C-alpha angles and dihedrals in degrees: 000000000000113000115232108233121224122236089258092053091046089052098050087047089057090049090049093050090052091047095050092048091060112085100222139113099252139139128232124191127201111196137178145126129273115303097016096118103259095141092049089052092051092051090054093047087054086059094048088048088055089051090055093047094256136117134205125248102207115213128179134185094253146355092265093059091041087060090046091057092044087056087053089057102261112139130232096357110173137185111262088229094058090045097048102033136053118268094237130038116258101204147001114245124174090346091303127116103237120208118203125222105263115163136160103232113240120238097251091204094052108025135064123192113231116196112200121201086012093172085078092056120080144137105256115117116276131184135139128227089265107023139054123182112210111308094340091254106102099189095045090049092049096049092045090052095046091049094047114136091005091300113169115244116249121235110274123209116195124197125185156117114270094192096060125092112274132216103253124341119356091229092057093053114116088236093060088063096215092114091057094046088053087059095048089247113146110246130188135162145192127203123216107214104172118101106218103188128061133210141092095294092053093043090052096049094046097076092043090055088044090053093049090047094050096037087234115137105174104108136043118205117264118252124225140125140051102302104035107046138170109233118204113222109255096024125100090017096143093045093051094042094053091048093050094053095045121111133247090046114246100145133058138175112224124202138175101240135035088237092061091050090050093055093047093047090050091052095046092051093047094053106035104025096034096231132119100182112099092185097080142033128247131202107278094030113143114217142183120213117224099190141038103265133185121234121236105250135178088226105051089194089063097060120175113209121203116207125231113259096038120131124221144175122226115245103175136356125211112232099221119083116197115222122202125181125196123188105214121207112273094014122116093208133038125257109241124208126180126208121199130181128227137170112226136187105225123201111258091359110065128218119350130169114222139177113233138189113240092200089062092046095052100040116115090230124029104262146088123235119254092252090050091051090050091047090047091055090047092053090049092048093049089050092051092043089056093050089052096040091120093052089046090052091050091047091054089053091047089054089064100037107033131070111263094252093055090045093050088051092051091045092052091053091048090052089050092053090044093053090045091054091047093049090046094047121123087221096052089045095037109151118269098214129184130186107256105204089096128017141155123281087243091056092048094048109115097034114106106162103082115114095200132029131174118207131197096217096182093110141346131244096279109023146008094232109114096194095072140100088240093058097044093045091047092049094046088049092053091053091055091066091070129067095190126005138027132186117200118206118191089007109180126229107233123174132138090272101035094093096042119127110225120217110193101182108097120231093214136012114206143106113297114214110206118200121204099259118213112202116209120223116248107282127251104173099193093054091045095054091052092056097047121107118246114281096020117157111246100168087116121046088218093068095060094042089049090052096049093042092054091044089052093051093050097045096099095042133073090247121099138173112270102173143357121210109207133173100070114119110258093350139099121188118205125193111204124193131196128219092261092050100260111150131216125183117207121191116203125189129190137187137218091273089062092249113149128205133184099239097182145344119208124194139149090239130041090221091065095045090052089048093053093044088052091050091049097050110124138180127228118268104218111200095207112066092204093053090046093054091048092050091049092050091051096045091049091050094048091043089064088058094053099266115126123200112236104167135023119188115188109207098173140338087276103037137055141159120225121191117201133184127220136176092285105034148295131321125189117209126201108219125196122186126193124224093271093058094255114136103239099186142009115197133181104244097177142340134195093237143345086260090061091049093051091047090054096046092045091054092052091051091052093052096047 
């Protein structure tokens, strides 16, 4: 069935068609949040490319994401690392296996590079504790390789989500475009803003995306329903635990920090796998591999490599654990490393036996110490040296018998073989396994097939302040890992008034006189002057704005302005007439601040007086959007408690007074809002009486 494209999708396809037709080396980015139709657009662009005699070269941030897009039906998706760099490391440098740039240059006239999940690609330096690709700067390596020997750059299409967490700095992400501009590569982009799917998950994500777009972090989405739920700590423990240990893996628990994940993994294993040791695996353990590791095979020439980011379930565990101790220079005690062997059923790979490092498995954070890394390299070197002991012996003989030049050549070849054996060693490449019941949001990013995730929403990866870009981006990224259900633990309440400090002692007790405030519509002087009757006094700008505001309020009624009496100081009198000839006189007064009030309304019948007052009812026009939202939140909250707002006075973009009426009288509140739009304090400025103050405070206590 053919999918009907939205107007936004059709527009970006038109842009892409024009971009493809122009013979230049430019980059075009298509951005958008989850469920905005990016994949559909890319499929259509592939058809457009075919019409132009071109084909896409699909590249993803890693092998795991490549497999994800293959499952979506995209052909021949490959990791950018396997595309850009050699399949095997070429040298060992500073104890890291180094992969050289080795790319088959694309045909710039026939091929377009398409970067999927491009928000996870950037130009900050990246290397692991055992591996470095090229210079460590992915984008620099790619552009240098593509421009080798004056080669023209191919067109590059980037597709990604600008609202998710990035790898490295946001400004160095490929989607930001700055890295292209620095290379004088033309860069343009288009954002798909429509959300195409409906449901609780999409409805929850939408306000997070809106907040990130508007840089306004004052409200978290409300939680309620069947798919997005608030989970109380200590409840549903068995339900969550059983889901986390089930295989195949459909459920995950996401945290902000590795330490949090470690604690949850420890608790899950103790209760549901009956083991308290974090130092070794047991049958049924579910693990995530953090490095590319080699399987232990009977035939070493037929190696099986397991990619980082692959989940697996432990099938069997060898009982023997190998212990190796290395005394490092300057250390009083030896550095101990253990090596264990387990057979694991890996997703999409089948069963592979691997050697793993218990110290990495049991560490609170996924890393080996500096001494452990040095010791690991020494162990791998000793193993490789033993395998090459015959060649080493021959080399020692050659040193005494061959000319220096021939010896150097043999020595060079020996060192290459030694490095190769080290880099291929099952010790050097021993699996860095982590228990995979709980993990960080960063680690989970890129997975999208889980039907249920649980998120500890108490903080994000870099701070505990909810009203920040970091927290909203982190939380939104977490939601992208599920395609169905999310349970939120420790979910904070964040609204414009949730952080406000309440001050209940009134500054003043005394009768509050509330004038009927008349709020003028935003002024447009040109339009106002065109609507004014001949001879109208415009010496004060308030006069024209007052006239057009009244006219606008009456436009859908059978009342109209019959006459305006001007000339009185700080007053304007309007005679309004109904279709049946009934006359009502309204006296407006104003002050030097431009504040207008309805002073009096005169009519022969109260019913007409009430009708006109209703027609002339206005709402405050708050200049500061952040202040307006905060006031609206507060007045809605107090309205549910029986307090009605009758007057709003904006004093600055950070301060306002709100007067409300309850059953016993009036109360005036002093409101202060911070730069983010969060109300910082709510003070009682004045009350009619102590009874009113007590009524107000009691109402607040009953709600809280």
